[in-house]
DRENNUDREN-867521 format. One record per residue (C-alpha): residue in three letters; z, y, x. Coordinates in nm, 4 decimals, always signed. Example, Ala and Ser with C-alpha at 12.3 -4.5 7.8 and 13.67 -1.06 7.14 Angstrom:
BEGIN
+-----+----------+----------+----------+
:  aa :        Z :        Y :        X :
+-----+----------+----------+----------+
: ala :  +0.7800 :  -0.4500 :  +1.2300 :
: ser :  +0.7140 :  -0.1060 :  +1.3670 :
+-----+----------+----------+----------+
***
This chain:
BEGIN
+-----+----------+----------+----------+
:  aa :        Z :        Y :        X :
+-----+----------+----------+----------+
: unk :  +1.8752 :  +0.3540 :  +2.1716 :
: unk :  +2.0790 :  +0.0425 :  +2.0958 :
: unk :  +1.9260 :  -0.2755 :  +1.9544 :
: unk :  +2.1365 :  -0.2290 :  +1.6391 :
: unk :  +1.9918 :  +0.1199 :  +1.5826 :
: unk :  +1.6443 :  -0.0111 :  +1.6553 :
: unk :  +1.6671 :  -0.2846 :  +1.3901 :
: unk :  +1.8998 :  -0.1048 :  +1.1468 :
: unk :  +1.8144 :  +0.2676 :  +1.1609 :
: unk :  +2.0280 :  +0.5198 :  +0.9730 :
: unk :  +1.7211 :  +0.6252 :  +0.7741 :
: unk :  +1.4363 :  +0.3885 :  +0.6870 :
: unk :  +1.1199 :  +0.4510 :  +0.8890 :
: unk :  +0.7863 :  +0.5290 :  +0.7327 :
: unk :  +0.4419 :  +0.6641 :  +0.8152 :
: unk :  +0.1588 :  +0.8313 :  +0.6303 :
: unk :  -0.0093 :  +0.5902 :  +0.3840 :
: unk :  +0.2493 :  +0.3160 :  +0.4469 :
: unk :  +0.2453 :  +0.2238 :  +0.0787 :
: unk :  -0.1345 :  +0.1838 :  +0.0795 :
: unk :  -0.1197 :  -0.0205 :  +0.3990 :
: unk :  +0.1381 :  -0.2479 :  +0.2363 :
: unk :  -0.0836 :  -0.2854 :  -0.0732 :
: unk :  -0.3796 :  -0.3767 :  +0.1499 :
: unk :  -0.1720 :  -0.6394 :  +0.3331 :
: unk :  -0.0495 :  -0.7855 :  +0.0031 :
: unk :  -0.4054 :  -0.8058 :  -0.1284 :
: unk :  -0.5266 :  -0.9837 :  +0.1854 :
: unk :  -0.2253 :  -1.2138 :  +0.1589 :
: unk :  -0.3135 :  -1.3067 :  -0.2006 :
: unk :  -0.6729 :  -1.3813 :  -0.1000 :
: unk :  -0.5434 :  -1.6112 :  +0.1729 :
: unk :  -0.3072 :  -1.7865 :  -0.0654 :
: unk :  -0.5865 :  -1.8268 :  -0.3180 :
: unk :  -0.8180 :  -1.9966 :  -0.0664 :
: unk :  -0.5378 :  -2.2096 :  +0.0766 :
: unk :  -0.4250 :  -2.3224 :  -0.2680 :
: unk :  -0.7804 :  -2.3946 :  -0.3823 :
: unk :  -0.8486 :  -2.6000 :  -0.0736 :
: unk :  -0.5357 :  -2.8056 :  -0.1215 :
: unk :  -0.5752 :  -2.8330 :  -0.4992 :
: unk :  -0.9315 :  -2.9613 :  -0.4701 :
: unk :  -0.8603 :  -3.1741 :  -0.1616 :
: unk :  -1.1155 :  -2.9835 :  +0.0459 :
: unk :  -1.1736 :  -3.0514 :  +0.4126 :
: unk :  -0.9256 :  -2.8883 :  +0.6486 :
: unk :  -1.1979 :  -2.6708 :  +0.8037 :
: unk :  -1.2694 :  -2.5099 :  +0.4648 :
: unk :  -0.9176 :  -2.3937 :  +0.3816 :
: unk :  -0.7656 :  -2.3463 :  +0.7283 :
: unk :  -0.9028 :  -1.9892 :  +0.7711 :
: unk :  -0.7252 :  -1.8998 :  +0.4455 :
: unk :  -0.4058 :  -2.0556 :  +0.5799 :
: unk :  -0.4335 :  -1.8334 :  +0.8880 :
: unk :  -0.5045 :  -1.5309 :  +0.6684 :
: unk :  -0.1918 :  -1.6061 :  +0.4657 :
: unk :  +0.0253 :  -1.6502 :  +0.7743 :
: unk :  -0.1046 :  -1.3449 :  +0.9628 :
: unk :  -0.0893 :  -1.1080 :  +0.6652 :
: unk :  +0.2557 :  -1.2417 :  +0.5721 :
: unk :  +0.3853 :  -1.1876 :  +0.9245 :
: unk :  +0.2383 :  -0.8362 :  +0.9256 :
: unk :  +0.4265 :  -0.7589 :  +0.6027 :
: unk :  +0.7494 :  -0.8963 :  +0.7535 :
: unk :  +0.7061 :  -0.6877 :  +1.0689 :
: unk :  +0.6404 :  -0.3761 :  +0.8600 :
: unk :  +0.9480 :  -0.4396 :  +0.6434 :
: unk :  +1.1770 :  -0.5090 :  +0.9383 :
: unk :  +1.0392 :  -0.2085 :  +1.1276 :
: unk :  +1.1111 :  +0.0114 :  +0.8253 :
: unk :  +1.4692 :  -0.1131 :  +0.8103 :
: unk :  +1.6135 :  -0.4448 :  +0.9271 :
: unk :  +1.8546 :  -0.4551 :  +0.6341 :
: unk :  +1.5576 :  -0.6134 :  +0.4549 :
: unk :  +1.6420 :  -0.9363 :  +0.6429 :
: unk :  +1.9884 :  -0.9422 :  +0.4841 :
: unk :  +1.8687 :  -0.8788 :  +0.1287 :
: unk :  +1.7479 :  -1.1393 :  -0.1198 :
: unk :  +1.3934 :  -1.0044 :  -0.0881 :
: unk :  +1.3887 :  -1.0817 :  +0.2862 :
: unk :  +1.5762 :  -1.4088 :  +0.2534 :
: unk :  +1.3199 :  -1.5289 :  -0.0012 :
: unk :  +1.0424 :  -1.4616 :  +0.2517 :
: unk :  +1.2289 :  -1.6614 :  +0.5149 :
: unk :  +1.2593 :  -1.9457 :  +0.2617 :
: unk :  +0.8844 :  -1.9292 :  +0.1895 :
: unk :  +0.8015 :  -1.9480 :  +0.5619 :
: unk :  +1.0255 :  -2.2544 :  +0.5910 :
: unk :  +0.8434 :  -2.4153 :  +0.2978 :
: unk :  +0.5087 :  -2.3389 :  +0.4649 :
: unk :  +0.6252 :  -2.5331 :  +0.7694 :
: unk :  +0.7106 :  -2.8222 :  +0.5384 :
: unk :  +0.3399 :  -2.8372 :  +0.4492 :
: unk :  +0.2710 :  -2.9719 :  +0.7975 :
: unk :  +0.5520 :  -3.2269 :  +0.7735 :
: unk :  +0.4852 :  -3.3413 :  +0.4166 :
: unk :  +0.1145 :  -3.2831 :  +0.3459 :
: unk :  +0.1283 :  -3.5244 :  +0.0521 :
: unk :  +0.3522 :  -3.2712 :  -0.1266 :
: unk :  +0.1405 :  -2.9670 :  -0.0364 :
: unk :  +0.0482 :  -2.8757 :  -0.3932 :
: unk :  +0.4099 :  -2.8886 :  -0.5101 :
: unk :  +0.5274 :  -2.6895 :  -0.2101 :
: unk :  +0.2641 :  -2.4206 :  -0.2786 :
: unk :  +0.3652 :  -2.4050 :  -0.6445 :
: unk :  +0.7268 :  -2.3626 :  -0.5327 :
: unk :  +0.6200 :  -2.0777 :  -0.3027 :
: unk :  +0.4402 :  -1.9050 :  -0.5919 :
: unk :  +0.7483 :  -1.9442 :  -0.8143 :
: unk :  +0.9722 :  -1.7921 :  -0.5464 :
: unk :  +0.7188 :  -1.5104 :  -0.4971 :
: unk :  +0.6984 :  -1.4302 :  -0.8660 :
: unk :  +1.0734 :  -1.4267 :  -0.9115 :
: unk :  +1.1583 :  -1.2343 :  -0.5959 :
: unk :  +0.8792 :  -0.9777 :  -0.6409 :
: unk :  +0.9524 :  -0.8992 :  -1.0034 :
: unk :  +1.3280 :  -0.9480 :  -1.0209 :
: unk :  +1.5443 :  -0.6453 :  -1.0957 :
: unk :  +1.6324 :  -0.4249 :  -0.7988 :
: unk :  +1.9967 :  -0.5353 :  -0.8232 :
: unk :  +1.8835 :  -0.8871 :  -0.7291 :
: unk :  +1.6194 :  -0.7951 :  -0.4705 :
: unk :  +1.8441 :  -0.5523 :  -0.2825 :
: unk :  +2.1570 :  -0.7674 :  -0.3037 :
: unk :  +2.2780 :  -0.9215 :  +0.0217 :
: unk :  +2.4456 :  -1.2588 :  -0.0289 :
: unk :  +2.5445 :  -1.2379 :  +0.3388 :
: unk :  +2.7426 :  -0.9161 :  +0.2892 :
: unk :  +2.8251 :  -0.9745 :  -0.0788 :
: unk :  +2.6919 :  -0.6375 :  -0.1968 :
: unk :  +2.3786 :  -0.4427 :  -0.2738 :
: unk :  +2.2195 :  -0.2663 :  +0.0233 :
+-----+----------+----------+----------+
***
């Protein structure tokens, strides 16, 4: 099997209860983001909010792996590109901790827009100039 076929299968992959697994990961991800945001918002000690940061990162990466495993075209669509942008912004937290609250708010705005935008936007690929 070629690398192209591995990342971009003809038919998207799935497994039993994939949707429920995705919902569970999203719920864990929201809990992590909640704790991380609360810790930063209330200027809590690093040790109090860092486990939530890890929860956010690990659950987010698990969702990315699941999406790419299902079909790599996700990486070329707005919905995948928005995730890549959010990961970049998370790295900015380490570089610019004084702007952490604003960066987290920006992440939530991107999440809200990209999650609830019409399918024509989410499935559009600015790289290929068409909907996938």
